[in-house]
Structures are given as structure tokens and as C-alpha cells.
C-alpha positions as CSV (number, residue, x, y, z in Angstrom):
1,M,4.2,17.4,17.9
2,L,4.2,13.7,16.9
3,A,6.9,12.4,14.6
4,V,5.0,11.3,11.4
5,T,6.1,8.0,10.0
6,T,6.2,7.7,6.2
7,V,7.2,4.9,3.8
8,E,9.3,6.2,0.8
9,P,9.3,4.2,-2.4
10,G,13.0,4.5,-2.9
11,L,14.8,5.2,-6.2
12,P,14.3,2.4,-8.8
13,D,17.9,2.4,-10.0
14,E,19.2,2.1,-6.4
15,L,16.7,-0.6,-5.5
16,V,17.6,-2.6,-8.6
17,A,21.3,-2.3,-7.7
18,G,20.5,-3.3,-4.1
19,A,18.6,-6.4,-5.3
20,R,21.5,-7.4,-7.6
21,S,24.0,-7.0,-4.7
22,A,21.9,-8.9,-2.3
23,F,21.3,-11.7,-4.8
24,A,25.1,-12.0,-5.3
25,D,25.7,-12.1,-1.6
26,Q,23.0,-14.8,-1.2
27,Y,23.8,-17.0,-4.1
28,G,27.5,-16.3,-4.9
29,E,26.9,-14.8,-8.4
30,P,24.9,-12.0,-10.0
31,P,21.4,-12.3,-11.3
32,A,20.6,-12.5,-15.0
33,T,17.7,-10.1,-14.7
34,V,15.6,-8.1,-12.2
35,G,11.8,-7.8,-12.5
36,R,9.9,-4.9,-11.0
37,A,6.1,-4.7,-10.2
38,P,4.2,-2.1,-8.2
39,G,1.8,-2.2,-5.3
40,R,-1.5,-0.5,-5.9
41,V,-4.1,1.7,-4.2
42,N,-7.7,1.4,-5.3
43,L,-9.6,4.6,-5.8
44,M,-13.0,3.0,-6.3
45,G,-14.5,-0.5,-6.8
46,E,-14.0,-2.7,-3.8
47,H,-14.8,-6.4,-4.1
48,T,-16.4,-5.7,-7.5
49,D,-13.7,-7.5,-9.5
50,Y,-14.9,-11.0,-8.7
51,N,-18.4,-9.8,-9.4
52,A,-17.6,-8.9,-13.0
53,G,-17.7,-5.2,-12.1
54,L,-15.6,-2.1,-12.5
55,V,-12.5,-1.1,-10.5
56,L,-10.2,2.0,-10.6
57,P,-6.8,1.3,-9.1
58,V,-3.6,3.2,-9.3
59,A,-0.1,1.7,-9.5
60,L,2.1,2.9,-6.6
61,P,5.7,4.0,-6.9
62,H,6.3,1.5,-4.1
63,A,7.3,-1.7,-5.8
64,T,8.8,-5.2,-5.5
65,Y,12.0,-6.2,-7.2
66,A,12.7,-9.8,-8.0
67,A,16.3,-10.8,-9.0
68,A,16.5,-14.1,-10.9
69,R,19.1,-16.4,-12.4
70,P,18.4,-19.7,-14.2
71,R,19.9,-22.9,-12.8
72,G,21.1,-26.0,-14.7
73,D,19.0,-28.3,-12.6
74,E,15.4,-28.4,-11.3
75,Q,16.0,-26.7,-8.0
76,V,14.0,-23.6,-7.0
77,R,15.3,-21.4,-4.3
78,V,13.4,-18.3,-3.0
79,T,14.6,-15.7,-0.5
80,S,13.6,-12.2,0.6
81,R,15.3,-9.2,2.1
82,Q,12.2,-8.6,4.2
83,Q,11.4,-12.2,5.4
84,E,13.5,-14.5,7.5
85,E,12.0,-17.6,6.0
86,S,13.2,-19.0,2.6
87,W,12.0,-21.9,0.5
88,E,13.9,-24.5,-1.4
89,G,12.4,-27.3,-3.5
90,T,12.2,-28.7,-7.0
91,L,10.1,-27.9,-10.0
92,G,8.3,-31.2,-9.6
93,E,7.3,-30.3,-6.0
94,L,5.4,-27.2,-7.1
95,G,1.6,-27.3,-7.4
96,P,-1.6,-26.2,-5.7
97,R,-1.1,-25.6,-1.9
98,S,2.5,-26.8,-2.2
99,V,4.3,-23.9,-0.6
100,E,3.4,-22.3,2.7
101,G,3.8,-18.6,3.6
102,W,5.0,-15.7,1.6
103,A,7.2,-17.8,-0.7
104,G,4.1,-19.3,-2.2
105,Y,3.5,-16.1,-4.1
106,A,6.9,-16.3,-5.8
107,A,7.3,-20.1,-6.2
108,G,3.6,-20.3,-7.3
109,V,4.4,-18.2,-10.4
110,V,7.1,-20.6,-11.4
111,W,4.5,-23.4,-11.4
112,S,1.7,-21.4,-13.1
113,L,4.0,-20.2,-15.9
114,R,5.2,-23.7,-16.5
115,E,1.5,-24.8,-16.5
116,A,0.9,-22.1,-19.2
117,G,3.5,-23.7,-21.4
118,Y,6.6,-21.6,-20.7
119,A,9.8,-23.5,-20.3
120,V,10.8,-21.9,-17.0
121,P,13.9,-23.7,-15.6
122,G,15.1,-24.3,-12.1
123,V,15.8,-20.8,-10.7
124,D,17.3,-18.8,-7.9
125,L,15.1,-15.9,-6.8
126,L,15.6,-13.0,-4.4
127,V,12.7,-10.6,-3.6
128,D,13.1,-7.0,-2.2
129,S,10.2,-4.7,-1.7
130,T,9.1,-1.2,-0.5
131,V,5.4,-2.2,-0.6
132,P,4.0,-2.4,3.0
133,V,2.9,-6.0,3.8
134,G,-0.6,-6.5,5.1
135,A,-1.6,-2.9,4.3
136,G,-4.2,-3.7,1.6
137,L,-1.8,-2.3,-1.0
138,S,-1.3,-5.6,-2.9
139,S,2.1,-6.6,-1.8
140,S,1.3,-10.2,-2.8
141,A,0.5,-9.3,-6.5
142,A,3.6,-7.1,-6.6
143,I,5.7,-10.2,-5.7
144,E,3.9,-12.4,-8.2
145,C,4.2,-10.0,-11.1
146,A,7.8,-9.0,-10.3
147,V,8.8,-12.6,-10.2
148,G,6.7,-13.4,-13.2
149,I,8.2,-10.8,-15.5
150,A,11.7,-11.8,-14.4
151,L,11.0,-15.4,-15.2
152,L,9.4,-14.5,-18.6
153,D,12.6,-12.5,-19.3
154,L,14.7,-15.6,-18.7
155,V,12.7,-17.4,-21.5
156,D,12.6,-14.4,-23.8
157,A,8.9,-13.7,-23.3
158,A,8.8,-10.6,-21.1
159,D,6.4,-8.8,-23.6
160,D,3.7,-11.3,-22.8
161,A,1.6,-9.1,-20.5
162,D,-1.7,-10.9,-20.5
163,P,-0.2,-14.4,-19.7
164,L,1.7,-12.7,-16.9
165,V,-1.6,-11.5,-15.3
166,A,-3.2,-14.9,-15.7
167,A,-0.2,-16.7,-14.2
168,A,-0.1,-14.3,-11.2
169,I,-3.8,-14.8,-10.5
170,R,-3.4,-18.6,-10.7
171,A,-0.4,-18.6,-8.4
172,E,-2.4,-16.7,-5.8
173,T,-5.7,-18.6,-6.1
174,E,-4.3,-22.1,-6.5
175,V,-0.9,-22.2,-4.9
176,V,-1.5,-19.8,-2.0
177,G,-5.2,-20.3,-1.8
178,A,-6.3,-16.7,-1.6
179,P,-9.6,-15.8,-3.5
180,T,-8.3,-12.9,-5.5
181,G,-10.4,-11.3,-8.1
182,G,-7.6,-10.2,-10.4
183,M,-7.6,-6.4,-10.0
184,D,-4.2,-6.3,-8.2
185,Q,-2.4,-8.3,-10.8
186,T,-3.9,-6.4,-13.7
187,V,-2.8,-3.0,-12.5
188,A,0.6,-4.3,-11.4
189,V,1.2,-5.2,-15.1
190,H,-0.8,-2.6,-17.0
191,G,-0.5,0.5,-14.8
192,E,0.8,3.7,-16.5
193,H,2.4,6.8,-15.1
194,G,0.1,9.6,-14.3
195,T,-3.1,7.5,-14.7
196,A,-5.5,5.3,-12.9
197,L,-6.6,2.1,-14.7
198,L,-10.3,1.5,-15.3
199,I,-10.8,-2.3,-15.5
200,D,-14.0,-3.9,-16.6
201,F,-14.1,-7.5,-15.4
202,R,-17.1,-8.4,-17.5
203,S,-15.5,-7.5,-20.8
204,G,-11.9,-8.0,-19.8
205,E,-11.1,-4.6,-21.1
206,H,-9.1,-1.9,-19.4
207,R,-8.0,1.7,-20.2
208,P,-5.9,4.4,-18.5
209,V,-7.8,7.3,-17.0
210,P,-5.6,10.5,-16.8
211,L,-5.2,11.5,-13.2
212,D,-4.5,15.2,-13.1
213,L,-4.5,15.8,-9.3
214,R,-4.4,19.6,-9.8
215,G,-2.5,20.5,-6.7
216,H,-3.7,17.5,-4.7
217,T,-1.9,14.5,-3.2
218,L,-3.1,10.9,-2.9
219,L,-2.3,10.1,0.7
220,V,-2.4,6.5,1.8
221,T,-2.6,5.7,5.5
222,D,-1.6,2.2,6.6
223,T,-3.5,1.6,9.9
224,R,-1.2,-1.3,10.6
225,V,-4.2,-3.5,11.5
226,S,-3.5,-7.0,10.3
227,H,-4.8,-7.7,6.8
228,A,-4.8,-11.1,5.1
229,L,-6.8,-12.5,2.3
230,T,-6.5,-16.1,3.5
231,D,-8.2,-15.7,6.9
232,G,-11.8,-16.3,5.8
233,G,-13.3,-12.8,5.8
234,Y,-12.6,-12.1,2.2
235,G,-13.7,-15.5,1.1
236,S,-17.0,-15.3,3.0
237,R,-17.9,-12.0,1.3
238,R,-17.3,-13.7,-2.0
239,E,-19.5,-16.5,-1.0
240,D,-22.2,-14.1,-0.1
241,C,-22.0,-12.4,-3.5
242,E,-22.3,-15.7,-5.2
243,A,-25.3,-16.6,-3.1
244,A,-26.9,-13.3,-4.1
245,A,-26.3,-13.9,-7.8
246,R,-27.9,-17.4,-7.5
247,A,-30.9,-16.0,-5.7
248,L,-31.4,-13.5,-8.5
249,G,-30.7,-16.0,-11.3
250,V,-28.0,-13.9,-12.8
251,P,-24.4,-14.9,-13.8
252,S,-22.9,-12.2,-11.7
253,L,-24.0,-9.1,-9.7
254,R,-22.9,-7.0,-12.6
255,E,-26.2,-7.9,-14.3
256,A,-28.3,-7.1,-11.2
257,T,-30.2,-3.9,-10.5
258,L,-31.0,-2.4,-7.1
259,E,-34.7,-3.2,-7.7
260,Q,-33.8,-6.9,-8.1
261,V,-31.5,-6.8,-5.1
262,A,-34.3,-5.4,-2.9
263,T,-36.2,-8.7,-3.5
264,I,-33.5,-10.9,-1.8
265,E,-35.0,-12.3,1.4
266,D,-31.8,-12.9,3.3
267,E,-30.9,-9.5,4.9
268,R,-27.2,-10.1,5.0
269,I,-27.0,-11.3,1.4
270,R,-29.1,-8.3,0.3
271,R,-26.8,-5.8,2.0
272,R,-23.7,-7.5,0.4
273,A,-25.3,-7.3,-3.1
274,T,-26.4,-3.7,-2.5
275,H,-22.8,-2.7,-1.9
276,I,-21.6,-4.4,-5.1
277,V,-24.3,-2.9,-7.4
278,T,-23.8,0.6,-6.0
279,E,-20.0,0.4,-5.9
280,T,-19.9,-0.5,-9.6
281,A,-22.0,2.5,-10.4
282,R,-19.8,4.7,-8.2
283,T,-16.8,3.6,-10.1
284,T,-18.2,4.9,-13.4
285,E,-19.2,8.2,-11.6
286,T,-15.8,8.5,-10.1
287,V,-14.1,8.3,-13.5
288,E,-16.5,11.1,-14.8
289,A,-15.8,13.3,-11.7
290,L,-12.0,12.9,-12.0
291,E,-12.1,13.7,-15.7
292,A,-14.1,16.8,-14.9
293,G,-11.9,17.8,-12.0
294,D,-15.0,17.8,-9.8
295,W,-13.5,17.2,-6.3
296,D,-16.7,17.9,-4.5
297,R,-18.3,15.0,-6.4
298,V,-15.3,12.8,-5.8
299,G,-15.6,13.5,-2.1
300,G,-19.2,12.5,-2.0
301,L,-18.5,9.3,-3.9
302,F,-15.6,8.4,-1.6
303,D,-17.9,9.0,1.4
304,A,-20.7,6.9,0.0
305,S,-18.2,4.1,-0.8
306,H,-16.8,4.1,2.7
307,R,-20.2,4.0,4.3
308,S,-21.2,1.1,2.1
309,M,-18.1,-0.9,2.9
310,R,-18.6,-0.1,6.6
311,D,-22.4,-0.8,6.8
312,E,-23.4,-3.0,3.9
313,F,-20.3,-5.1,3.3
314,E,-18.9,-4.9,6.8
315,I,-15.2,-4.8,6.0
316,S,-14.1,-1.7,7.8
317,C,-12.7,-1.4,11.3
318,P,-12.5,1.4,13.9
319,E,-9.0,2.4,12.8
320,L,-10.1,2.8,9.2
321,D,-13.2,4.7,10.2
322,A,-11.0,7.1,12.2
323,A,-8.4,7.6,9.5
324,V,-11.2,8.5,7.0
325,S,-13.2,10.8,9.2
326,V,-10.2,12.6,10.7
327,A,-8.6,13.1,7.2
328,V,-11.8,14.9,6.0
329,E,-12.0,17.0,9.2
330,A,-8.4,18.0,8.7
331,G,-8.8,19.2,5.1
332,A,-8.9,16.2,2.8
333,V,-11.4,16.6,-0.1
334,A,-12.1,12.9,-0.2
335,A,-11.3,9.8,1.9
336,R,-12.3,6.1,2.0
337,M,-10.9,2.8,3.1
338,T,-9.2,0.9,0.2
339,G,-8.4,-2.7,-0.5
340,G,-10.0,-6.0,0.7
341,G,-10.8,-4.6,4.2
342,F,-10.6,-6.0,7.7
343,G,-7.7,-3.6,8.3
344,G,-5.2,-2.3,5.8
345,S,-5.3,1.3,4.5
346,S,-7.3,4.4,3.7
347,V,-6.8,6.7,0.8
348,A,-7.4,10.4,0.8
349,V,-7.3,13.2,-1.8
350,V,-5.6,16.1,0.1
351,P,-4.7,19.6,-1.1
352,D,-0.9,19.7,-1.2
353,E,-0.7,22.4,1.5
354,R,-2.8,20.3,3.9
355,V,-0.9,17.0,3.7
356,E,1.3,17.4,6.8
357,A,-1.7,18.7,8.8
358,V,-3.8,15.7,7.7
359,M,-1.0,13.2,8.7
360,N,-0.5,14.9,12.0
361,A,-4.3,14.9,12.8
362,I,-4.6,11.2,12.0
363,D,-1.6,10.3,14.1
364,A,-2.9,12.4,17.0
365,A,-6.4,10.7,16.8
366,F,-4.8,7.3,16.8
367,V,-2.9,8.1,20.0
368,L,-6.0,9.3,21.7
369,E,-7.9,6.1,20.7
370,G,-5.1,3.9,21.8
371,F,-4.4,2.5,18.3
372,R,-1.0,1.6,16.9
373,S,0.7,4.4,15.2
374,P,-0.1,4.5,11.5
375,V,2.2,4.8,8.6
376,H,1.7,7.2,5.6
377,L,2.8,7.1,2.0
378,R,2.2,9.4,-1.0
379,A,0.7,7.5,-3.9
380,T,2.2,9.0,-7.1
381,P,0.5,7.2,-10.1
382,S,3.2,5.0,-11.5
383,G,4.0,2.5,-14.2
384,G,3.4,-1.3,-14.3
385,A,5.8,-4.3,-14.4
386,S,9.2,-3.9,-16.1
387,V,12.5,-5.7,-16.6
388,H,15.9,-4.4,-15.6
389,R,18.6,-6.6,-17.2
390,A,22.0,-7.0,-15.7
């Protein structure tokens, strides 16, 4: 039998202590505070956030921890326990496209919070994380929000949740240059234990949706296919959606109907818009099905969503298709790809007694297909960003 590889979230207290210890080793003194923010898995609503639609993400127990200490000068130093590269510069050097690589997500929040009027000083930062990178589980937003809440704590403003979301989005879109829609940062801040978070990007409202799994496990499978939001695929889909809205004369595809979408002449643009309109409707239906405990309906909605992402939006890949189909064959009641696409992860709802069988079946299928071995994690609905003071 294959040895299944899983990613454990770790114990928060131990991870906070580890971040503090690593910070002291790196910088010679302990941090003043440690911020924590989770990764996320999305249950429904892919690419709908930037179309003023609905999304239904869950905050993961897997999280990023950012240890921070203010400096007496304008230096900014950023290091990570997972990355060899570090970054050093000054507050004056920060700005749009000013920091390359992973450090842009951290240093970018220093800049965006200062732009928002917070007197963030020069700072030393160390990042530690159990969120898989490139898996479509929002490791970038976890960095941004962990760093952001730590920085806000340094200026006695850690209760300012909405400015934190806005600052994290601005760091990613302007400093890093990734066209995020805002779902990841919102759930990283506002996620609650035992719930999914229904977010409406037209009204700006969000509410927790109780997630009683009733003997089921949310199983995430990281296909380990490279996933990046800055490589053009994500941006081109956003451009297609904007073209569809222009063709229909509506401010966003949230206002479009399927009847209107059917009139779009460009076949590719029409298919992109079809996914967005139907995916937003599926998000509402998924909330209803979860609240009713109707797993058959959830399964049908997950299947329709995956097919739409595969065929209409064209963001799946052979590894994701295999993970989804094999999970259902092995006993999952629902499965779909999750995240921005072009690799990343699938999410399945699996009866507790079938979890090991599903993981083994996916691993075996990947071996037969010649794919890289996947990694699995259990997605227990968890809380949003928090502060752990020294």
C-alpha cells in the first residue's frame, strides 16, 4: 500500500512559540507580537469575486504566523522559515512593484497600511507557515493578513478588520501585481470556527454559514501542479469577464442573466460568462443544501461546478480532473477543484470512514497516470486572523 502524505496544521501555541524563537535567532531579540492568519479552501464560487458575485470559502486550520518587532529607523527586514530569500530595504523604497518574489506579500502590507494612514514604523518581520504554497489555498493572503494584523497590533489598531482586508488586497494587486478579487483576504480575516463564510462582492456583506459536516470530512488534495496568480492565466480570465460585461452593457456579470449571456457572439467570452453566472447561482444553492444537510444536492452542485470550470472557464488540468473523479468513485459524496485553477487543489466531502480509502485511491491513480504524488490535508473550518502578544 502507498504511504499517504498529509500536511498537518500544527498546534497554534507551538507554532507561535516557534515563530518567536526563530525571530530571536534571526534578529537577536524577541518579537513584540505574532500575527496569525489562515489559508482557505473555497467550497463554491470560483472567479466570481471579481465579478461582484458570491463565494463560500472556509478558513483552514493551516495558517501563517508573522512575528514582528518595531525598529527605531526606517529599515524593513523580511525573512521566512520556508524561503531562502529574504528582503531588506527602507520604508521609502516600498511601493507598487517594488519588491520581487514572496517578500512582496509581506513588505507590500507595510506600504499599503502606511498608505491607509497608519503610522507603521520600520520593522523586522519573520514569517512561518503551514499553508502549502502554490496549492490554491491562499498562502499569499495568509502572509498578507498575518503580517497586517501584527503591524496593526504594533500601532494599537489590531481591531481594525476591514482596513486590514483592504490593505492586504492592495498589497497583492499593486505591490505584487496579482489580480486578486478579495475573497482570500476577506475569509483570512473574518473566518469563524465551524462555519463557511458567504461573501457578497456586490453589497460587500458577509455572513457565517454554519457547517455541520455530520460525520463527513472536508478533504483537500494538493495536486502539486504549479499554481501562480501572476503567470497570466488568471488575469486573462478576468479580462474575458470584463469583455463579457462590456458586451452586455452591464457593470459586472452579477447583473447578467443566462439569456443575455447567450447573445454574446464571441464563443470563448460567452463560455466564460456562462461559468460566472451559473457559478454564482450554484453558490446560493450550495448554502441552501448545506443548511438542509442535503449531501446529494451538494454532490450535484460540486460536480456541475467542476465541469463548468473544466469546460467553460478552462482552468482545470488532468491532475485535478483525476483527483475529483477518483474521489467520487472511492466514496466521496462531493468533489470539485478549488481555487484559481491551472493546478492547485481539489476539495471533497468524504464520509469519515472513507477518508483513508479516498486518499489511497487518489494516490494510486496518480501513480498509474505518472503524476507527481499528491498531498492531502483535512480542512477543519477554523477562525480568522488573530494576535498573539509576547
